[in-house]
C-alpha positions as CSV (number, residue, x, y, z in Angstrom):
1,M,0.0,0.0,0.0
2,N,1.5,3.4,-1.1
3,N,1.2,5.6,1.9
4,T,3.4,7.0,4.6
5,L,1.2,6.0,7.5
6,L,1.2,2.1,7.1
7,G,4.4,1.8,5.1
8,F,6.4,0.4,8.0
9,I,3.7,-2.3,8.8
10,D,3.8,-5.8,7.5
11,K,1.1,-6.6,4.8
12,K,0.2,-9.8,6.5
13,A,-0.7,-7.8,9.7
14,I,-2.7,-5.5,7.8
15,N,-4.6,-8.4,6.1
16,E,-5.2,-10.0,9.5
17,F,-6.5,-6.8,11.1
18,R,-8.8,-6.2,8.3
19,K,-10.3,-9.7,8.5
20,D,-10.8,-9.3,12.3
21,L,-12.2,-5.8,11.9
22,L,-14.7,-6.8,9.1
23,E,-15.8,-9.8,11.2
24,M,-16.7,-7.4,14.1
25,L,-18.4,-4.8,11.8
26,R,-20.5,-7.5,10.3
27,L,-21.7,-8.9,13.6
28,G,-22.1,-5.4,15.1
29,N,-24.1,-4.5,11.9
30,W,-26.4,-7.5,12.3
31,L,-27.0,-6.7,15.9
32,D,-28.0,-3.1,15.1
33,K,-30.4,-4.2,12.5
34,N,-32.1,-6.8,14.6
35,Y,-31.9,-4.9,17.9
36,T,-35.5,-3.7,17.9
37,S,-36.9,-6.7,16.1
38,E,-39.9,-8.3,17.6
39,N,-38.8,-11.8,16.0
40,I,-35.2,-12.1,17.4
41,D,-34.1,-11.7,21.0
42,V,-30.6,-10.3,20.6
43,T,-29.9,-10.3,24.5
44,A,-27.8,-13.4,24.4
45,Y,-25.9,-12.3,21.2
46,I,-25.0,-9.0,22.7
47,K,-23.5,-10.8,25.7
48,K,-21.5,-13.0,23.4
49,F,-20.5,-10.1,21.1
50,N,-19.2,-8.2,24.2
51,S,-17.0,-11.2,25.1
52,L,-15.7,-11.1,21.6
53,I,-15.1,-7.4,21.8
54,E,-13.0,-8.0,25.0
55,S,-10.9,-10.4,22.9
56,F,-10.4,-8.0,20.1
57,N,-9.3,-5.3,22.5
58,R,-6.8,-7.7,24.1
59,K,-5.5,-8.4,20.6
60,Y,-5.0,-4.9,19.6
61,K,-4.2,-2.7,22.6
62,N,-4.2,0.6,21.0
63,L,-7.5,0.3,19.3
64,K,-10.6,-0.2,21.5
65,L,-14.0,-1.3,20.3
66,K,-17.0,-0.5,22.5
67,L,-20.7,-1.5,22.1
68,V,-23.1,1.2,23.1
69,K,-26.8,0.4,23.3
70,N,-29.3,3.3,22.8
71,I,-33.1,3.1,22.8
72,E,-33.4,2.5,19.1
73,C,-30.0,1.2,18.1
74,I,-26.7,-0.4,18.8
75,E,-23.3,1.5,17.9
76,L,-20.0,-0.3,17.7
77,K,-17.6,2.6,18.7
78,I,-14.0,2.7,17.5
79,L,-11.6,4.5,19.9
80,L,-8.0,5.3,19.1
81,N,-5.5,5.3,21.8
82,E,-4.9,9.2,21.9
83,T,-5.6,11.6,24.6
84,N,-6.6,14.4,22.4
85,V,-7.7,15.0,18.7
86,R,-4.7,17.3,17.9
87,D,-2.3,14.5,18.7
88,C,-4.2,12.1,16.6
89,F,-4.0,14.5,13.7
90,E,-0.3,15.2,14.0
91,N,0.7,11.6,14.8
92,A,-1.4,9.7,12.3
93,A,-4.2,11.4,10.4
94,S,-2.0,14.1,8.8
95,K,0.3,11.4,7.4
96,I,-2.2,9.6,5.3
97,I,-1.7,10.6,1.7
98,G,-4.4,12.8,0.1
99,V,-5.2,15.4,2.8
100,Q,-7.3,18.1,1.1
101,A,-8.8,20.2,4.0
102,I,-9.5,20.4,7.6
103,G,-11.9,22.1,9.9
104,I,-12.6,22.4,13.7
105,S,-16.4,23.0,13.1
106,N,-17.2,21.6,9.6
107,F,-15.7,19.8,6.5
108,G,-13.7,21.8,4.0
109,A,-13.1,24.8,6.1
110,V,-9.4,25.3,5.3
111,G,-7.7,23.9,2.3
112,I,-4.1,22.6,2.5
113,A,-2.9,24.9,-0.4
114,D,-3.4,27.7,2.1
115,T,-0.4,27.0,4.2
116,E,-0.9,29.9,6.7
117,A,-4.7,29.3,7.2
118,F,-4.1,25.6,7.5
119,T,-1.3,25.9,10.2
120,N,-3.7,28.3,12.1
121,E,-6.6,25.8,12.0
122,V,-4.3,23.0,13.2
123,E,-3.4,25.2,16.1
124,K,-7.1,25.5,17.1
125,I,-7.7,21.7,17.2
126,K,-9.3,20.7,20.4
127,N,-12.1,18.1,20.8
128,K,-13.4,17.7,17.3
129,L,-11.8,17.7,13.8
130,Y,-13.2,17.3,10.2
131,L,-10.9,16.0,7.6
132,T,-11.3,15.7,3.8
133,Y,-9.0,13.4,1.7
134,Y,-8.7,12.6,-2.0
135,N,-7.4,9.3,-3.4
136,P,-7.5,8.3,-6.9
137,Q,-8.6,4.8,-5.8
138,T,-11.4,5.9,-3.5
139,G,-12.2,9.4,-4.5
140,T,-13.0,12.0,-1.8
141,S,-13.3,10.8,1.7
142,N,-14.2,12.5,5.0
143,I,-13.0,11.6,8.5
144,F,-14.6,12.9,11.6
145,L,-12.7,12.7,14.9
146,Q,-14.0,13.6,18.4
147,Y,-12.7,13.2,22.1
148,D,-14.6,10.8,24.1
149,K,-14.4,12.2,27.7
150,K,-15.7,9.0,29.3
151,E,-13.2,6.8,27.6
152,K,-10.4,9.5,27.5
153,K,-9.8,8.3,23.9
154,V,-10.3,9.7,20.4
155,Q,-13.4,8.3,18.7
156,L,-13.1,7.6,14.9
157,V,-16.6,8.1,13.6
158,Y,-16.8,5.8,10.6
159,E,-19.1,4.8,7.8
160,L,-19.3,1.1,7.0
161,N,-18.9,1.7,3.2
162,E,-15.8,3.6,3.9
163,I,-13.9,1.7,6.5
164,E,-14.3,-1.6,4.9
165,N,-12.1,-0.5,2.0
166,E,-8.4,-0.9,2.7
167,P,-7.3,2.2,0.8
168,S,-9.9,4.4,2.6
169,P,-8.4,6.9,5.3
170,E,-10.8,5.5,7.8
171,F,-9.3,2.0,7.4
172,Q,-5.8,3.2,7.4
173,L,-6.3,5.2,10.6
174,A,-7.8,2.2,12.4
175,A,-5.1,0.0,11.2
176,Y,-2.4,2.3,12.3
177,Y,-3.5,2.2,15.8
178,A,-4.2,-1.4,15.8
179,L,-0.7,-2.2,14.5
180,N,1.7,0.6,15.4
181,E,2.8,-1.7,18.4
182,E,3.1,-5.5,18.7
183,Y,-0.3,-7.2,18.6
184,N,-1.3,-10.5,20.3
185,K,-1.1,-13.0,17.5
186,K,-2.4,-15.7,19.7
187,V,-6.0,-14.3,19.7
188,N,-8.0,-15.6,16.9
189,I,-11.2,-13.5,16.4
190,H,-12.8,-15.7,13.7
191,D,-12.3,-19.0,15.6
192,E,-13.6,-17.4,18.8
193,A,-16.6,-16.0,17.0
194,I,-17.6,-19.6,15.9
195,T,-16.9,-20.8,19.4
196,L,-19.3,-18.3,20.8
197,G,-22.0,-19.4,18.5
198,F,-22.2,-16.4,16.0
199,S,-21.9,-18.8,13.0
200,A,-25.4,-19.7,13.8
201,I,-26.8,-16.2,13.8
202,P,-29.9,-16.4,11.6
203,G,-30.2,-14.2,8.6
204,H,-26.7,-12.5,8.8
205,V,-26.3,-13.7,5.1
206,E,-29.2,-11.5,3.9
207,K,-27.8,-10.9,0.4
208,A,-24.9,-12.6,-1.3
209,D,-23.3,-9.3,-2.0
210,Y,-23.6,-8.2,1.6
211,F,-22.0,-11.5,2.7
212,R,-19.0,-11.0,0.3
213,K,-18.5,-7.6,1.6
214,F,-18.5,-8.2,5.2
215,D,-17.2,-11.9,5.4
216,P,-13.4,-11.7,5.0
217,H,-13.2,-15.4,4.3
218,I,-15.3,-15.0,1.2
219,S,-13.2,-12.0,-0.2
220,E,-9.8,-13.8,0.1
């Protein structure tokens, strides 16, 4: 992968992380879709999924997943091991090739071509940051970062159709924090998911294209 952020990371490690992340996103997406269903009781699945999340977090210590239940939905948060948003930008997000613009209150506020204004905007970064990238493979992409006071980490607010793509800035940022230090290779997320019974979740293959998208073993 031609970028300055993940260039030092072994490709096999990136592939393994992507498989693990897509497995978690697939299951989290299924739970969210069926959370308010009258036909499926997801309580037991949520308990199992939280157990799987604990394993994921043990494997990748600088990236944390957290399942948040609201009245109408379930959200799988991605939290980066940074104590403030500016550090996240300077240590990682700014090193992803294709930065076009940043803003502390909205997307596209200051373009990178205006060096002085861009530098001033960086100085103002506190709890939120809106980033815009351009990549010939993925087109224009947006990233939103915000500080989570409760977790004392930076949340990567992602879109499923973005983060699933390896060239996307969202995936690169998540992969960097997962792999910038040694990870626990002994933890096998897929095998543990099967042990917990997730392979028996009814209806998680709603469409063939959806299954190919979120099941990494089909896309190999």
